[in-house]
Phi, psi and omega in degrees: 000136181296133181300326183299329183297324180280339186268019179276338179287142182248322182196164170228139183222171185220128176242133181236146171246125185262180184297340177274358180086008178274139178246127184224148170279113190255339186194149167204160178213134351285321178191160177223129181298158186295321179297314180296320180299318179300316179295316182298319178297322181289333180277338183287127185295343181289340180268359189259045174048045174060021176291229184290147177260121181245118182290331182208125172227157176215161179183190176218152179212128180051048176064016175245126177277142175233147182227119185241119178249127185241135179228153174267136182277120178264134180292158344268143177219179177288346182265075189282343181253005185250130179265324179216158170209160178235135171262128183244118176251132173248148186204168179272346188245155175272112175196074185305318183295319180299311185282336174293318180295314179297316182297324179300319179293316180298321178298315181297323178296319183292320178298320184288315189260340179066016180219142181287353184302314180296324178296316180298318179298315180297318179301314181294322179297318178295319181297322185267327186243348180075018183212150176215115184236133170206136189307306188274342185259004179087164179242159185221128178235121181303321186293349176285350189241075180293140184297328179297325177299319180295321180294328185262005187288333180281171182246107174296325182299323178295319180298314182292324180293331178280320189250350177054227182298336181291350175303333180298332177294317179295316179301312182297316180299319179292317179299324183268008179056047178274171181263115182250126175250134181240131177243135169203139180293340180260121183299325180300322179294323178294315181300317183293315185286312187294327183291341180282329191308312183298340179295337178289339174241059189302331184299337180269335184043049185246095179271000178290347179283348185273124173234082195289338189220093186246155170241155181278067175235158188302316186298321180282321182292325176299318180295317181297319184293345177285344183272132181294321177218148183200167170236110186239133182257137179227136174275339184281117182296342178304336184299337180296338179273356183264069183296345177289347184261346187222152168260328179228132180243126181249114174267098187294315182300325182263000181055046180240130176248129180239133175262129182291156181306317185290340182260356187300321183295311180295331185263012181302135185258146177218199184299321180302315180295320180297318179297316180295318179302314179298317180299315181299312183295315182299315181295314184292330182278351180283110184299336181285340187266135178278170177302318182292329176290323178296316178300320180295317179302315181294319181297322178297317179295318179299316181299321179299315179296316182292323178299316177297321181294316179295324179295320177296319181295321181299332181279350184263161176297140183058016184054034178239138184275144171239161179296321179300316179300319180294320184299330181296340182272356177051046174289158171302148186309316182292325178292314179301316180299315180296314181296323179298311181289329176292320177300322178296315181295326182267010179057042178248011186260134173279125184260000000 
């Protein structure tokens, strides 16, 4: 097993809610910066005045992924003054299933022993050996959690079944590295939907664009604005008024996608988009095809477009495309426009 695979974890932390209803960050190893700690506390459902209880949430802040598993303490345990607690794992990689499995074991250890020492030992064992074994708490092997599995865990077919031909708007926005904001009042719906999005631009395999669980506060928005393109999820409906944050706005409960005024020119649709849209819908509606086959179908079409784009670039000076160069090929206006903006996204444009 590659040593780098075990060294993706950055920290493990513990948040507790006691019998008085106070929620505190009580422990971490080796350390968590103050900004990140502030964000983690805000994401933990124990700090949210007993509103919804979320057993597992994940997201990222400043290029660090976080995974928060929360459990209610059932009597009797060694934790006699604690009603709930959350185990928080931070890491460099996107892999919700891997860290959910590890966190479940860490939670069981904490309930049994009532001390973070055993959790720290397990964390270090995973960090050094990629494995964590204990008879009663289950075993965990890093190599069981391939990153491709994490990339393919969401359902593209569900997205297409909800949005139909309008999925092409999402595809185009992702291809052009636009800013997509997704709203749903349920965080679980956001986690599920946003993690699927990068699969529509599979050639990049870039899940760093996903910010599944955001709040409208300065510290998070400053971090988000540093990203050139993203898919960000918000439970707060107020985000619909923040047109400075998005090129495309997805209202998930109502299944409505809106393109902002400023992005309309780059996102103009033509026959090429219609053809890709039909291909996506046709593939996704085929009951015989799995989600990974649908992703492959879309990816093959993307590759075809990119191959043509690279061929155009090769004919140009410095292998960089110019608008004048594109115009010589007499593409339909919407195709020319899309290829121009795609060349910019793929860094094939001469500036």
